[in-house]
PDB file of N, H, CA, C and O in Angstrom:
ATOM      1  N   UNK A   1      81.371  45.948 -49.956  1.00  0.00           N
ATOM      2  CA  UNK A   1      80.332  46.202 -49.679  1.00  0.00           C
ATOM      3  C   UNK A   1      80.279  45.286 -47.802  1.00  0.00           C
ATOM      4  O   UNK A   1      79.707  44.212 -47.986  1.00  0.00           O
ATOM      5  N   UNK A   2      80.553  45.382 -46.740  1.00  0.00           N
ATOM      6  H   UNK A   2      81.018  46.255 -46.590  1.00  0.00           H
ATOM      7  CA  UNK A   2      80.920  44.918 -45.421  1.00  0.00           C
ATOM      8  C   UNK A   2      79.230  44.414 -44.875  1.00  0.00           C
ATOM      9  O   UNK A   2      79.203  43.215 -44.597  1.00  0.00           O
ATOM     10  N   UNK A   3      78.319  44.900 -44.754  1.00  0.00           N
ATOM     11  H   UNK A   3      78.341  45.874 -44.980  1.00  0.00           H
ATOM     12  CA  UNK A   3      77.211  44.235 -44.396  1.00  0.00           C
ATOM     13  C   UNK A   3      76.149  44.741 -44.947  1.00  0.00           C
ATOM     14  O   UNK A   3      76.094  45.969 -45.006  1.00  0.00           O
ATOM     15  N   UNK A   4      74.946  43.882 -45.532  1.00  0.00           N
ATOM     16  H   UNK A   4      74.991  42.884 -45.484  1.00  0.00           H
ATOM     17  CA  UNK A   4      73.957  44.044 -45.868  1.00  0.00           C
ATOM     18  C   UNK A   4      72.651  43.311 -45.324  1.00  0.00           C
ATOM     19  O   UNK A   4      72.605  42.149 -44.921  1.00  0.00           O
ATOM     20  N   UNK A   5      71.693  44.141 -45.388  1.00  0.00           N
ATOM     21  H   UNK A   5      71.731  45.085 -45.716  1.00  0.00           H
ATOM     22  CA  UNK A   5      70.255  43.571 -44.589  1.00  0.00           C
ATOM     23  C   UNK A   5      69.279  43.219 -45.902  1.00  0.00           C
ATOM     24  O   UNK A   5      68.930  44.207 -46.548  1.00  0.00           O
ATOM     25  N   UNK A   6      68.819  41.965 -46.349  1.00  0.00           N
ATOM     26  H   UNK A   6      69.103  41.162 -45.825  1.00  0.00           H
ATOM     27  CA  UNK A   6      68.106  41.925 -46.728  1.00  0.00           C
ATOM     28  C   UNK A   6      66.700  41.440 -46.403  1.00  0.00           C
ATOM     29  O   UNK A   6      66.520  40.560 -45.562  1.00  0.00           O
ATOM     30  N   UNK A   7      65.349  42.220 -47.311  1.00  0.00           N
ATOM     31  H   UNK A   7      65.495  42.935 -47.994  1.00  0.00           H
ATOM     32  CA  UNK A   7      64.598  41.958 -46.406  1.00  0.00           C
ATOM     33  C   UNK A   7      63.251  41.056 -47.456  1.00  0.00           C
ATOM     34  O   UNK A   7      63.244  40.668 -48.624  1.00  0.00           O
ATOM     35  N   UNK A   8      62.123  41.000 -46.211  1.00  0.00           N
ATOM     36  H   UNK A   8      62.129  41.316 -45.263  1.00  0.00           H
ATOM     37  CA  UNK A   8      61.608  40.361 -47.388  1.00  0.00           C
ATOM     38  C   UNK A   8      62.164  38.769 -47.580  1.00  0.00           C
ATOM     39  O   UNK A   8      62.256  38.376 -48.743  1.00  0.00           O
ATOM     40  N   UNK A   9      62.457  38.041 -46.731  1.00  0.00           N
ATOM     41  H   UNK A   9      62.382  38.360 -45.786  1.00  0.00           H
ATOM     42  CA  UNK A   9      63.045  36.830 -46.737  1.00  0.00           C
ATOM     43  C   UNK A   9      62.060  35.922 -46.812  1.00  0.00           C
ATOM     44  O   UNK A   9      62.310  34.911 -47.470  1.00  0.00           O
ATOM     45  N   UNK A  10      60.658  36.052 -46.143  1.00  0.00           N
ATOM     46  H   UNK A  10      60.456  36.872 -45.609  1.00  0.00           H
ATOM     47  CA  UNK A  10      59.911  35.111 -46.151  1.00  0.00           C
ATOM     48  C   UNK A  10      60.305  33.649 -45.987  1.00  0.00           C
ATOM     49  O   UNK A  10      60.091  32.665 -46.694  1.00  0.00           O
ATOM     50  N   UNK A  11      61.088  33.848 -44.580  1.00  0.00           N
ATOM     51  H   UNK A  11      61.263  34.648 -44.005  1.00  0.00           H
ATOM     52  CA  UNK A  11      61.554  32.669 -44.126  1.00  0.00           C
ATOM     53  C   UNK A  11      61.125  32.453 -42.799  1.00  0.00           C
ATOM     54  O   UNK A  11      61.376  33.199 -41.852  1.00  0.00           O
ATOM     55  N   UNK A  12      60.435  31.353 -42.759  1.00  0.00           N
ATOM     56  H   UNK A  12      60.231  30.747 -43.528  1.00  0.00           H
ATOM     57  CA  UNK A  12      59.863  31.291 -41.085  1.00  0.00           C
ATOM     58  C   UNK A  12      60.936  29.779 -40.666  1.00  0.00           C
ATOM     59  O   UNK A  12      61.449  28.935 -41.401  1.00  0.00           O
ATOM     60  N   UNK A  13      60.948  29.963 -39.104  1.00  0.00           N
ATOM     61  H   UNK A  13      60.531  30.649 -38.507  1.00  0.00           H
ATOM     62  CA  UNK A  13      62.071  28.716 -38.881  1.00  0.00           C
ATOM     63  C   UNK A  13      61.661  27.712 -39.149  1.00  0.00           C
ATOM     64  O   UNK A  13      62.050  27.017 -38.210  1.00  0.00           O
ATOM     65  N   UNK A  14      60.976  26.931 -39.967  1.00  0.00           N
ATOM     66  H   UNK A  14      60.661  27.496 -40.730  1.00  0.00           H
ATOM     67  CA  UNK A  14      60.666  25.734 -40.603  1.00  0.00           C
ATOM     68  C   UNK A  14      61.785  25.607 -41.908  1.00  0.00           C
ATOM     69  O   UNK A  14      62.524  24.644 -42.116  1.00  0.00           O
ATOM     70  N   UNK A  15      61.662  27.205 -42.940  1.00  0.00           N
ATOM     71  H   UNK A  15      61.062  27.987 -42.771  1.00  0.00           H
ATOM     72  CA  UNK A  15      62.747  26.599 -44.403  1.00  0.00           C
ATOM     73  C   UNK A  15      64.485  26.861 -43.599  1.00  0.00           C
ATOM     74  O   UNK A  15      64.817  27.214 -42.467  1.00  0.00           O
ATOM     75  N   UNK A  16      65.212  26.510 -44.749  1.00  0.00           N
ATOM     76  H   UNK A  16      64.942  26.224 -45.668  1.00  0.00           H
ATOM     77  CA  UNK A  16      66.014  26.551 -44.547  1.00  0.00           C
ATOM     78  C   UNK A  16      66.838  28.278 -44.310  1.00  0.00           C
ATOM     79  O   UNK A  16      66.392  29.362 -44.686  1.00  0.00           O
ATOM     80  N   UNK A  17      67.737  28.080 -43.796  1.00  0.00           N
ATOM     81  H   UNK A  17      68.099  27.200 -43.491  1.00  0.00           H
ATOM     82  CA  UNK A  17      68.226  29.367 -43.652  1.00  0.00           C
ATOM     83  C   UNK A  17      68.670  30.351 -44.740  1.00  0.00           C
ATOM     84  O   UNK A  17      69.095  29.788 -45.748  1.00  0.00           O
ATOM     85  N   UNK A  18      68.672  32.186 -44.782  1.00  0.00           N
ATOM     86  H   UNK A  18      68.327  32.644 -43.963  1.00  0.00           H
ATOM     87  CA  UNK A  18      68.908  32.119 -45.926  1.00  0.00           C
ATOM     88  C   UNK A  18      70.842  32.244 -45.940  1.00  0.00           C
ATOM     89  O   UNK A  18      71.718  31.947 -45.128  1.00  0.00           O
ATOM     90  N   UNK A  19      70.825  32.894 -47.446  1.00  0.00           N
ATOM     91  H   UNK A  19      70.113  33.135 -48.106  1.00  0.00           H
ATOM     92  CA  UNK A  19      72.395  31.593 -47.822  1.00  0.00           C
ATOM     93  C   UNK A  19      72.455  32.920 -48.375  1.00  0.00           C
ATOM     94  O   UNK A  19      71.402  33.554 -48.453  1.00  0.00           O
ATOM     95  N   UNK A  20      73.975  33.642 -48.929  1.00  0.00           N
ATOM     96  H   UNK A  20      74.830  33.127 -48.866  1.00  0.00           H
ATOM     97  CA  UNK A  20      74.660  34.215 -49.711  1.00  0.00           C
ATOM     98  C   UNK A  20      76.501  34.043 -49.565  1.00  0.00           C
ATOM     99  O   UNK A  20      77.264  33.812 -48.627  1.00  0.00           O
ATOM    100  N   UNK A  21      76.644  34.265 -50.842  1.00  0.00           N
ATOM    101  H   UNK A  21      76.025  34.452 -51.604  1.00  0.00           H
ATOM    102  CA  UNK A  21      78.312  33.319 -50.907  1.00  0.00           C
ATOM    103  C   UNK A  21      78.742  34.440 -51.045  1.00  0.00           C
ATOM    104  O   UNK A  21      78.199  35.416 -51.562  1.00  0.00           O
ATOM    105  N   UNK A  22      80.180  34.288 -50.381  1.00  0.00           N
ATOM    106  H   UNK A  22      80.622  33.495 -49.961  1.00  0.00           H
ATOM    107  CA  UNK A  22      81.130  35.092 -49.827  1.00  0.00           C
ATOM    108  C   UNK A  22      80.404  36.071 -48.246  1.00  0.00           C
ATOM    109  O   UNK A  22      81.130  36.775 -47.545  1.00  0.00           O
ATOM    110  N   UNK A  23      79.281  35.927 -48.049  1.00  0.00           N
ATOM    111  H   UNK A  23      78.690  35.355 -48.618  1.00  0.00           H
ATOM    112  CA  UNK A  23      79.181  36.484 -46.775  1.00  0.00           C
ATOM    113  C   UNK A  23      78.525  35.433 -45.535  1.00  0.00           C
ATOM    114  O   UNK A  23      77.913  34.376 -45.687  1.00  0.00           O
ATOM    115  N   UNK A  24      78.894  36.139 -44.290  1.00  0.00           N
ATOM    116  H   UNK A  24      79.391  36.998 -44.167  1.00  0.00           H
ATOM    117  CA  UNK A  24      78.262  35.433 -42.956  1.00  0.00           C
ATOM    118  C   UNK A  24      76.885  35.532 -42.441  1.00  0.00           C
ATOM    119  O   UNK A  24      76.638  36.738 -42.407  1.00  0.00           O
ATOM    120  N   UNK A  25      75.892  34.885 -42.035  1.00  0.00           N
ATOM    121  H   UNK A  25      76.092  33.905 -42.062  1.00  0.00           H
ATOM    122  CA  UNK A  25      74.399  35.540 -41.543  1.00  0.00           C
ATOM    123  C   UNK A  25      75.254  36.041 -40.126  1.00  0.00           C
ATOM    124  O   UNK A  25      76.225  35.643 -39.482  1.00  0.00           O
ATOM    125  N   UNK A  26      74.664  36.714 -40.089  1.00  0.00           N
ATOM    126  H   UNK A  26      73.876  37.038 -40.612  1.00  0.00           H
ATOM    127  CA  UNK A  26      75.180  37.287 -38.860  1.00  0.00           C
ATOM    128  C   UNK A  26      73.580  37.519 -37.810  1.00  0.00           C
ATOM    129  O   UNK A  26      73.724  36.784 -36.833  1.00  0.00           O
ATOM    130  N   UNK A  27      72.720  37.983 -37.754  1.00  0.00           N
ATOM    131  H   UNK A  27      72.604  38.580 -38.548  1.00  0.00           H
ATOM    132  CA  UNK A  27      71.123  37.727 -37.735  1.00  0.00           C
ATOM    133  C   UNK A  27      69.951  37.441 -38.151  1.00  0.00           C
ATOM    134  O   UNK A  27      69.621  38.321 -38.947  1.00  0.00           O
ATOM    135  N   UNK A  28      69.068  36.601 -38.024  1.00  0.00           N
ATOM    136  H   UNK A  28      69.336  35.886 -37.378  1.00  0.00           H
ATOM    137  CA  UNK A  28      68.298  36.649 -38.699  1.00  0.00           C
ATOM    138  C   UNK A  28      66.462  36.704 -37.820  1.00  0.00           C
ATOM    139  O   UNK A  28      66.058  36.123 -36.813  1.00  0.00           O
ATOM    140  N   UNK A  29      65.893  37.486 -38.594  1.00  0.00           N
ATOM    141  H   UNK A  29      66.221  37.959 -39.412  1.00  0.00           H
ATOM    142  CA  UNK A  29      64.069  37.736 -37.808  1.00  0.00           C
ATOM    143  C   UNK A  29      63.466  36.685 -39.009  1.00  0.00           C
ATOM    144  O   UNK A  29      63.351  36.863 -40.221  1.00  0.00           O
ATOM    145  N   UNK A  30      63.102  35.415 -38.078  1.00  0.00           N
ATOM    146  H   UNK A  30      63.196  35.271 -37.093  1.00  0.00           H
ATOM    147  CA  UNK A  30      62.373  34.750 -38.854  1.00  0.00           C
ATOM    148  C   UNK A  30      60.691  35.320 -39.343  1.00  0.00           C
ATOM    149  O   UNK A  30      59.984  36.011 -38.609  1.00  0.00           O
ATOM    150  N   UNK A  31      60.271  34.812 -40.814  1.00  0.00           N
ATOM    151  H   UNK A  31      60.845  34.251 -41.410  1.00  0.00           H
ATOM    152  CA  UNK A  31      58.801  35.710 -40.895  1.00  0.00           C
ATOM    153  C   UNK A  31      58.100  35.592 -41.816  1.00  0.00           C
ATOM    154  O   UNK A  31      57.973  36.612 -42.494  1.00  0.00           O
ATOM    155  N   UNK A  32      57.472  34.562 -42.188  1.00  0.00           N
ATOM    156  H   UNK A  32      57.575  33.734 -41.638  1.00  0.00           H
ATOM    157  CA  UNK A  32      57.115  33.622 -43.167  1.00  0.00           C
ATOM    158  C   UNK A  32      56.573  34.585 -44.357  1.00  0.00           C
ATOM    159  O   UNK A  32      56.699  34.213 -45.523  1.00  0.00           O
ATOM    160  N   UNK A  33      55.734  36.308 -43.921  1.00  0.00           N
ATOM    161  H   UNK A  33      55.632  36.610 -42.974  1.00  0.00           H
ATOM    162  CA  UNK A  33      56.099  36.929 -45.048  1.00  0.00           C
ATOM    163  C   UNK A  33      56.678  38.007 -45.034  1.00  0.00           C
ATOM    164  O   UNK A  33      56.708  38.735 -46.027  1.00  0.00           O
ATOM    165  N   UNK A  34      57.444  38.410 -43.500  1.00  0.00           N
ATOM    166  H   UNK A  34      57.419  37.819 -42.694  1.00  0.00           H
ATOM    167  CA  UNK A  34      58.514  39.277 -43.561  1.00  0.00           C
ATOM    168  C   UNK A  34      59.738  39.114 -43.477  1.00  0.00           C
ATOM    169  O   UNK A  34      60.352  39.392 -44.508  1.00  0.00           O
ATOM    170  N   UNK A  35      60.262  38.804 -42.724  1.00  0.00           N
ATOM    171  H   UNK A  35      59.763  38.578 -41.887  1.00  0.00           H
ATOM    172  CA  UNK A  35      62.131  38.757 -42.366  1.00  0.00           C
ATOM    173  C   UNK A  35      62.638  39.485 -42.575  1.00  0.00           C
ATOM    174  O   UNK A  35      62.353  40.601 -43.008  1.00  0.00           O
ATOM    175  N   UNK A  36      63.398  39.084 -42.351  1.00  0.00           N
ATOM    176  H   UNK A  36      63.629  38.177 -42.000  1.00  0.00           H
ATOM    177  CA  UNK A  36      64.982  40.167 -43.110  1.00  0.00           C
ATOM    178  C   UNK A  36      66.200  38.945 -42.329  1.00  0.00           C
ATOM    179  O   UNK A  36      65.976  38.062 -41.501  1.00  0.00           O
ATOM    180  N   UNK A  37      67.246  39.276 -42.868  1.00  0.00           N
ATOM    181  H   UNK A  37      67.429  39.993 -43.541  1.00  0.00           H
ATOM    182  CA  UNK A  37      68.443  38.706 -42.424  1.00  0.00           C
ATOM    183  C   UNK A  37      69.655  39.532 -42.363  1.00  0.00           C
ATOM    184  O   UNK A  37      69.714  40.335 -43.294  1.00  0.00           O
ATOM    185  N   UNK A  38      70.475  39.564 -41.679  1.00  0.00           N
ATOM    186  H   UNK A  38      70.428  38.912 -40.923  1.00  0.00           H
ATOM    187  CA  UNK A  38      71.620  40.731 -41.997  1.00  0.00           C
ATOM    188  C   UNK A  38      73.033  40.040 -41.868  1.00  0.00           C
ATOM    189  O   UNK A  38      73.360  39.561 -40.782  1.00  0.00           O
ATOM    190  N   UNK A  39      74.103  39.966 -43.255  1.00  0.00           N
ATOM    191  H   UNK A  39      73.837  40.355 -44.137  1.00  0.00           H
ATOM    192  CA  UNK A  39      75.255  39.640 -43.589  1.00  0.00           C
ATOM    193  C   UNK A  39      76.296  40.369 -43.164  1.00  0.00           C
ATOM    194  O   UNK A  39      76.352  41.599 -43.193  1.00  0.00           O
ATOM    195  N   UNK A  40      76.937  39.801 -42.858  1.00  0.00           N
ATOM    196  H   UNK A  40      76.891  38.802 -42.834  1.00  0.00           H
ATOM    197  CA  UNK A  40      78.785  40.432 -42.903  1.00  0.00           C
ATOM    198  C   UNK A  40      79.711  39.782 -43.801  1.00  0.00           C
ATOM    199  O   UNK A  40      79.419  38.700 -44.309  1.00  0.00           O
ATOM    200  N   UNK A  41      80.938  40.433 -44.060  1.00  0.00           N
ATOM    201  H   UNK A  41      81.176  41.312 -43.647  1.00  0.00           H
ATOM    202  CA  UNK A  41      81.845  40.131 -44.647  1.00  0.00           C
ATOM    203  C   UNK A  41      82.327  38.844 -43.668  1.00  0.00           C
ATOM    204  O   UNK A  41      81.833  38.637 -42.560  1.00  0.00           O
ATOM    205  N   UNK A  42      83.209  38.154 -44.181  1.00  0.00           N
ATOM    206  H   UNK A  42      83.610  38.322 -45.081  1.00  0.00           H
ATOM    207  CA  UNK A  42      83.657  36.523 -43.164  1.00  0.00           C
ATOM    208  C   UNK A  42      84.309  37.146 -42.202  1.00  0.00           C
ATOM    209  O   UNK A  42      84.276  36.610 -41.094  1.00  0.00           O
ATOM    210  N   UNK A  43      85.093  38.468 -42.367  1.00  0.00           N
ATOM    211  H   UNK A  43      85.120  38.903 -43.267  1.00  0.00           H
ATOM    212  CA  UNK A  43      86.327  38.588 -41.893  1.00  0.00           C
ATOM    213  C   UNK A  43      85.547  39.447 -40.096  1.00  0.00           C
ATOM    214  O   UNK A  43      86.080  39.741 -39.026  1.00  0.00           O
ATOM    215  N   UNK A  44      84.517  39.527 -40.477  1.00  0.00           N
ATOM    216  H   UNK A  44      84.084  39.288 -41.346  1.00  0.00           H
ATOM    217  CA  UNK A  44      84.193  40.251 -39.357  1.00  0.00           C
ATOM    218  C   UNK A  44      83.440  39.591 -37.630  1.00  0.00           C
ATOM    219  O   UNK A  44      82.536  38.781 -37.832  1.00  0.00           O
ATOM    220  N   UNK A  45      83.673  39.809 -36.419  1.00  0.00           N
ATOM    221  H   UNK A  45      84.408  40.468 -36.255  1.00  0.00           H
ATOM    222  CA  UNK A  45      83.371  39.093 -35.277  1.00  0.00           C
ATOM    223  C   UNK A  45      81.675  39.846 -34.695  1.00  0.00           C
ATOM    224  O   UNK A  45      81.597  41.042 -34.415  1.00  0.00           O
ATOM    225  N   UNK A  46      81.038  39.348 -34.648  1.00  0.00           N
ATOM    226  H   UNK A  46      81.100  38.376 -34.876  1.00  0.00           H
ATOM    227  CA  UNK A  46      79.649  39.813 -34.666  1.00  0.00           C
ATOM    228  C   UNK A  46      80.013  40.241 -32.764  1.00  0.00           C
ATOM    229  O   UNK A  46      80.579  41.323 -32.609  1.00  0.00           O
ATOM    230  N   UNK A  47      79.908  39.973 -32.335  1.00  0.00           N
ATOM    231  H   UNK A  47      79.447  39.095 -32.461  1.00  0.00           H
ATOM    232  CA  UNK A  47      80.176  40.773 -30.795  1.00  0.00           C
ATOM    233  C   UNK A  47      78.580  40.422 -30.006  1.00  0.00           C
ATOM    234  O   UNK A  47      78.428  39.439 -29.282  1.00  0.00           O
ATOM    235  N   UNK A  48      77.883  41.054 -30.198  1.00  0.00           N
ATOM    236  H   UNK A  48      78.007  41.853 -30.786  1.00  0.00           H
ATOM    237  CA  UNK A  48      76.101  40.715 -29.791  1.00  0.00           C
ATOM    238  C   UNK A  48      75.264  40.785 -30.656  1.00  0.00           C
ATOM    239  O   UNK A  48      75.652  41.436 -31.626  1.00  0.00           O
ATOM    240  N   UNK A  49      74.065  40.314 -30.748  1.00  0.00           N
ATOM    241  H   UNK A  49      73.750  39.785 -29.960  1.00  0.00           H
ATOM    242  CA  UNK A  49      72.684  40.647 -31.786  1.00  0.00           C
ATOM    243  C   UNK A  49      71.183  40.616 -30.637  1.00  0.00           C
ATOM    244  O   UNK A  49      70.514  39.793 -30.013  1.00  0.00           O
ATOM    245  N   UNK A  50      71.241  42.033 -30.877  1.00  0.00           N
ATOM    246  H   UNK A  50      71.785  42.702 -31.384  1.00  0.00           H
ATOM    247  CA  UNK A  50      69.818  41.950 -29.802  1.00  0.00           C
ATOM    248  C   UNK A  50      68.718  42.167 -31.002  1.00  0.00           C
ATOM    249  O   UNK A  50      69.044  42.980 -31.867  1.00  0.00           O
ATOM    250  N   UNK A  51      67.156  41.367 -31.166  1.00  0.00           N
ATOM    251  H   UNK A  51      66.891  40.707 -30.463  1.00  0.00           H
ATOM    252  CA  UNK A  51      66.518  41.024 -31.834  1.00  0.00           C
ATOM    253  C   UNK A  51      65.131  41.482 -31.417  1.00  0.00           C
ATOM    254  O   UNK A  51      64.390  40.846 -30.667  1.00  0.00           O
ATOM    255  N   UNK A  52      64.882  42.545 -31.930  1.00  0.00           N
ATOM    256  H   UNK A  52      65.484  43.062 -32.539  1.00  0.00           H
ATOM    257  CA  UNK A  52      63.534  43.330 -31.581  1.00  0.00           C
ATOM    258  C   UNK A  52      62.597  42.581 -32.267  1.00  0.00           C
ATOM    259  O   UNK A  52      62.847  41.608 -32.978  1.00  0.00           O
ATOM    260  N   UNK A  53      60.791  43.376 -31.886  1.00  0.00           N
ATOM    261  H   UNK A  53      60.588  44.167 -31.309  1.00  0.00           H
ATOM    262  CA  UNK A  53      59.882  43.444 -32.378  1.00  0.00           C
ATOM    263  C   UNK A  53      60.038  43.473 -34.082  1.00  0.00           C
ATOM    264  O   UNK A  53      59.628  42.708 -34.954  1.00  0.00           O
ATOM    265  N   UNK A  54      60.838  44.741 -34.122  1.00  0.00           N
ATOM    266  H   UNK A  54      61.171  45.362 -33.414  1.00  0.00           H
ATOM    267  CA  UNK A  54      60.651  44.484 -35.666  1.00  0.00           C
ATOM    268  C   UNK A  54      61.715  45.088 -36.185  1.00  0.00           C
ATOM    269  O   UNK A  54      61.836  45.743 -37.220  1.00  0.00           O
ATOM    270  N   UNK A  55      62.556  44.764 -35.265  1.00  0.00           N
ATOM    271  H   UNK A  55      62.457  44.231 -34.424  1.00  0.00           H
ATOM    272  CA  UNK A  55      64.024  45.500 -36.092  1.00  0.00           C
ATOM    273  C   UNK A  55      65.254  44.168 -35.682  1.00  0.00           C
ATOM    274  O   UNK A  55      65.023  43.208 -34.947  1.00  0.00           O
ATOM    275  N   UNK A  56      66.321  44.412 -36.265  1.00  0.00           N
ATOM    276  H   UNK A  56      66.509  45.193 -36.862  1.00  0.00           H
ATOM    277  CA  UNK A  56      67.013  43.493 -36.063  1.00  0.00           C
ATOM    278  C   UNK A  56      68.902  44.488 -35.741  1.00  0.00           C
ATOM    279  O   UNK A  56      69.532  45.158 -36.560  1.00  0.00           O
ATOM    280  N   UNK A  57      69.216  44.208 -34.475  1.00  0.00           N
ATOM    281  H   UNK A  57      68.704  43.664 -33.810  1.00  0.00           H
ATOM    282  CA  UNK A  57      70.245  45.171 -34.457  1.00  0.00           C
ATOM    283  C   UNK A  57      71.714  44.120 -34.156  1.00  0.00           C
ATOM    284  O   UNK A  57      71.881  43.342 -33.217  1.00  0.00           O
ATOM    285  N   UNK A  58      72.463  44.363 -35.077  1.00  0.00           N
ATOM    286  H   UNK A  58      72.327  44.995 -35.841  1.00  0.00           H
ATOM    287  CA  UNK A  58      73.851  43.928 -34.715  1.00  0.00           C
ATOM    288  C   UNK A  58      75.169  44.352 -34.792  1.00  0.00           C
ATOM    289  O   UNK A  58      75.716  44.850 -35.776  1.00  0.00           O
ATOM    290  N   UNK A  59      75.804  44.055 -33.354  1.00  0.00           N
ATOM    291  H   UNK A  59      75.360  43.650 -32.555  1.00  0.00           H
ATOM    292  CA  UNK A  59      76.933  45.124 -32.990  1.00  0.00           C
ATOM    293  C   UNK A  59      77.907  44.514 -33.756  1.00  0.00           C
ATOM    294  O   UNK A  59      77.885  43.296 -33.933  1.00  0.00           O
ATOM    295  N   UNK A  60      78.903  45.345 -34.308  1.00  0.00           N
ATOM    296  H   UNK A  60      78.921  46.335 -34.164  1.00  0.00           H
ATOM    297  CA  UNK A  60      80.167  44.517 -35.217  1.00  0.00           C
ATOM    298  C   UNK A  60      81.147  44.878 -34.575  1.00  0.00           C
ATOM    299  O   UNK A  60      81.130  45.811 -33.773  1.00  0.00           O
ATOM    300  N   UNK A  61      82.564  43.870 -34.968  1.00  0.00           N
ATOM    301  H   UNK A  61      82.578  43.112 -35.620  1.00  0.00           H
ATOM    302  CA  UNK A  61      83.819  44.292 -34.669  1.00  0.00           C
ATOM    303  C   UNK A  61      84.606  44.017 -35.800  1.00  0.00           C
ATOM    304  O   UNK A  61      84.477  42.938 -36.379  1.00  0.00           O
ATOM    305  N   UNK A  62      85.839  45.324 -36.391  1.00  0.00           N
ATOM    306  H   UNK A  62      85.944  46.200 -35.922  1.00  0.00           H
ATOM    307  CA  UNK A  62      86.213  44.677 -37.816  1.00  0.00           C
ATOM    308  C   UNK A  62      87.520  43.812 -37.152  1.00  0.00           C
ATOM    309  O   UNK A  62      88.168  44.338 -36.248  1.00  0.00           O
ATOM    310  N   UNK A  63      87.941  42.180 -37.753  1.00  0.00           N
ATOM    311  H   UNK A  63      87.415  41.752 -38.488  1.00  0.00           H
ATOM    312  CA  UNK A  63      88.993  42.264 -37.247  1.00  0.00           C
ATOM    313  C   UNK A  63      90.434  41.853 -38.519  1.00  0.00           C
ATOM    314  O   UNK A  63      90.447  41.045 -39.448  1.00  0.00           O
ATOM    315  N   UNK A  64      91.072  42.430 -38.219  1.00  0.00           N
ATOM    316  H   UNK A  64      91.061  43.087 -37.465  1.00  0.00           H
ATOM    317  CA  UNK A  64      92.401  43.058 -38.981  1.00  0.00           C
ATOM    318  C   UNK A  64      93.032  42.348 -39.369  1.00  0.00           C
ATOM    319  O   UNK A  64      94.057  42.689 -39.960  1.00  0.00           O
TER     320      UNK A  64
END
């Protein structure tokens, strides 16, 4: 798995940032009830992140 989106993270800005062992946090949308977090493999370089009202987009580039 190279990319993972976790929904319903239930994390606002006052709580610890979500983490998954062996993956790197690429983008996060804070929300107490909903929220989402996007994770990538550690070897991916994130070029840009755009956070919209209800969607998080991450542009990625794989480094080899």
